[in-house]
C-alpha positions as CSV (number, residue, x, y, z in Angstrom):
1,X,84.6,93.7,97.4
2,X,87.0,96.3,97.0
3,X,86.3,98.5,94.0
4,X,88.7,101.2,92.6
5,X,88.2,103.6,89.4
6,X,91.3,105.6,88.5
7,X,92.3,108.2,85.4
8,X,95.3,109.1,84.6
9,X,95.9,112.4,82.1
10,X,98.3,114.9,80.5
11,X,97.1,117.9,82.1
12,X,99.0,121.7,82.6
13,X,99.9,123.2,86.4
14,X,97.3,125.5,85.9
15,X,94.8,122.4,84.8
16,X,96.5,120.1,87.9
17,X,96.4,123.0,90.5
18,X,92.7,123.3,89.6
19,X,91.5,119.7,90.1
20,X,93.4,119.2,93.9
21,X,91.3,122.9,94.5
22,X,88.5,121.3,92.9
23,X,88.8,117.9,95.6
24,X,89.7,120.1,98.3
25,X,86.4,122.5,98.1
26,X,84.6,119.1,98.2
27,X,86.3,117.3,101.2
28,X,86.0,120.4,103.4
29,X,82.6,120.7,102.5
30,X,79.9,119.4,105.1
31,X,78.3,116.0,103.9
32,X,79.0,113.7,100.8
33,X,81.2,114.8,98.6
34,X,81.2,114.6,94.5
35,X,84.4,113.6,92.9
36,X,85.1,113.4,89.8
37,X,87.3,110.7,88.3
38,X,87.3,110.8,84.3
39,X,83.6,110.8,83.3
40,X,82.6,109.6,86.1
41,X,81.1,111.3,89.2
42,X,81.4,109.7,92.9
43,X,79.8,110.1,95.7
44,X,81.4,109.5,98.8
45,X,81.2,110.1,102.9
46,X,83.7,111.5,104.3
47,X,83.8,111.7,108.2
48,X,84.5,115.1,109.8
49,X,88.5,113.6,111.0
50,X,90.6,111.0,108.0
51,X,93.7,110.1,107.9
52,X,95.8,112.1,105.3
53,X,99.7,110.8,103.9
54,X,101.8,112.4,101.4
55,X,104.6,110.7,99.3
56,X,107.2,112.7,97.0
57,X,109.1,110.0,94.9
58,X,112.3,111.4,93.0
59,X,113.6,109.1,90.6
60,X,117.0,108.9,89.6
61,X,118.2,109.4,85.6
62,X,120.1,105.9,86.2
63,X,116.0,104.3,86.0
64,X,115.0,105.1,82.9
65,X,114.9,109.3,83.2
66,X,114.9,111.5,86.5
67,X,111.2,111.8,87.1
68,X,109.3,113.7,90.3
69,X,105.7,111.9,92.0
70,X,103.8,112.8,94.7
71,X,101.2,110.9,95.8
72,X,98.4,112.3,98.5
73,X,96.5,109.7,100.5
74,X,93.0,110.2,102.0
75,X,91.3,107.4,103.7
76,X,88.6,106.8,106.9
77,X,86.2,104.6,107.4
78,X,82.4,104.4,106.8
79,X,80.2,104.6,109.5
80,X,77.9,101.4,109.8
81,X,74.0,102.0,110.1
82,X,72.7,100.1,112.7
């Protein structure tokens, strides 16, 4: 069973940069990464190598107004203990 936790909020550019930087510091550190999603703190176990993806969407004004969106994806398989 997959479990998803998500959170959206309106923040300033500086706040958005701080949140991304905080996530980067957790991923960069060795051992478990503590990731805050809204008011919940999740402990994740990223390995030394992981999959990285980035997607940029530029929406036309004809589709409800001009918008831009960046989605960054980090994905990895968990090590199974024997």
